[in-house]
Phi, psi and omega in degrees: 000134182294147170305151178309313182300319184291315185298318179299310178300319183295317178297319175299319183286323184293332180303334176246035184295340182280358182227129173254140179229142175195124182051043177081008182256137171236142179213136183285127176290315178305319179297317182293321175301323185290350179281350186306133176262107180230031183261324190224147180281170178295328178295324174290319172302315180290321171307321184292323183286325185281330186231072185299137172243143189230156177227140169230113180260123175246120187243134189243125185294335189239018172066193175219142178302114192297333181288344181262336184255333188277120183292157174275139178085170183235169176066196184294342183269021179301158170261116198296144177276177181310309184287326178281341187301320180291341176266005188301333177284358167259008188314311179303340179247023183235146164230136178239121179253121180253165178064038179235147173192178186261116186297138180076002178259128183225201171094008170068238186291332181297336182290000172309322178299338189263345193308313189255355176250338182070015182264127179292139183266353180079171187288338177257003178066026184249003173297152176281121183291169174238180183301134173271160190297325177293319179288333172297319182290323178296322181292324183258356184219006185259013184275354182270349184246169177301312176245115180305328179200154170248140174238120186230155178213158174275358176170178180080187179236003178257154174214162176268014183264131183226143178282176179302318179275012176083018180273140176278141172271117187289139185277152166282132182244345178275122180283328173295330184284315172308317186298310185302315185296325179282317203232352186253123180286146163278169177298160182296319175304314178301316178297319179295324169306313183298317183302311186297320174302319175291323175296319180298317174299320181289327175292330172293324174308312183299321180294313177302314180305315175304314181296319179295318180303317180298319178296318182299334177291348180250007183249158171294180187294315184302311181282335169292327180287333179284328174289322177303320178299320177297317176298323173299321180294311183302313175303322176297321181298312182297319175296323170294322175295321176295322175294325178296321177296315177300316174298328176297330176276342182272144172287155186272158180295146168271138177239154178269060181209146173280152174304132183282151174266122179299128180289117194286330182289112177296343181264004170282071188302316183286320171304309188292325176298311176303308180300312182295325174306310183301323178285322173300318183296307173317309189300313182291321185292328179267008185046046167283335167200166178236003178231115181224135166235140180236125175258139175250095184285160184269087183289163180266349191273176184276118182288126186286074177231142179300143180089353183246121189242344185250161179293141190301321176295316182296314171307326182291336177268048192293331184061019185070018178285131188292325177300309180295318180304316185294319184292318181292330178285328175299312177305304189292323181297327178290319192290314186289323181297322182293322178293319171310309173314308184300311181303321176297321179296327178286323188286336178276351183263128180284150181218165189308322181247022187149240175241167178306317185293322177304333181248006182243117165276127171237140174216152182238127184205177182209166173280336183256128181268334176214101185290336189290331175241018173065028180288133178261014179258159178057053181292142168291135179221112179238122184240143183222142169079196175074193184282003187277150173262104197289146189250007186075237184255109165269102190257096180271175186286132179293328182275322176246086180299140176280144186293109182291339171305346178295318178296310177301324177293317173306320180297308169307319173292324173307325183271005175089011177276134180275075186229146184243011176195141178228114182053235184259032174296152184240007181150186175283175187280128179295144174082357180237112186241000000 
């Protein structure tokens, strides 16, 4: 048994056990402990660096009319729908999943926060979110590139991307800003400042680590194990900071492309989508990042396409009005066609093992299965490229939806993460190998 004075000092220190302090620096222990990386073996990490796999997630705030995107028939012999006909040349690299949704997720538009997390937000939208699938991949597989991930949108201030602590990551919405981030070097003086900031951050890690070692000597075995996990987290954080310093000193890649001019019309959804697609292609081709999410929010204005006269959001609440449905179809058809053009650009770009599309999984989905009545069931899910053996049309039950988190689990495992569940998944996705 420890002497009474030792017990008192230990209790006093453990009352502040969630914070380590040293030379005026404080750091939360639970946050650092949560950074532990226990999903992948070192060999898998090295394999991921040598054989890169990439993800591009496109999320649509107002969904797609199911009758226009869902094909007839099942498997590879499906008959393409109106929206899929322009993508028929990509048939062998496509999987369309119908009858899928996130179990327990409702709330209509509020479920935008759940697209990539599959976490219910509750009736008031105040629930704490969890990490999104793109950020989970970036956390464990994003350390080989300058940017672990890119979070983009064609407008607005929201994204479906969330950190481990449930914080939303604000998107980059300016194409010209994104181009500068990717390809325009800061001045030498600014790069030196960035490197110095990283070094200062790492010196703080050293101070906190010394304080933690002092605390460790007074702890029991269970708490020592937890601190060992903490040390592993600190070492991982230091490694990422060293990488940040390395990137801060390195020049950015040069591309044969001009800085894009931002489209001023906030309602030009397709034009902004196209510009972002061109930059996403460049980002992947230069290996600036391997994980990208692009959100297409549902604006209220008229999308400038011939034949469209009403606002996009108003059209999505069509109430089965034929005139609104036809205008909405024009917008959504152009949207899916632009995604197809992006896929073709990847397919035509050579990569180490084939084309960029061979190494890039891209999927297009939404939180809404029916925007007109705010239903979050029967979500659209179109998957292309990557390491999957594509299955054509996976037609699950429209009444008893299949859990879409199963696809996210399949995705994580394809990227080498040793996990057996994501959110409400019940296993990997049936029919997709």
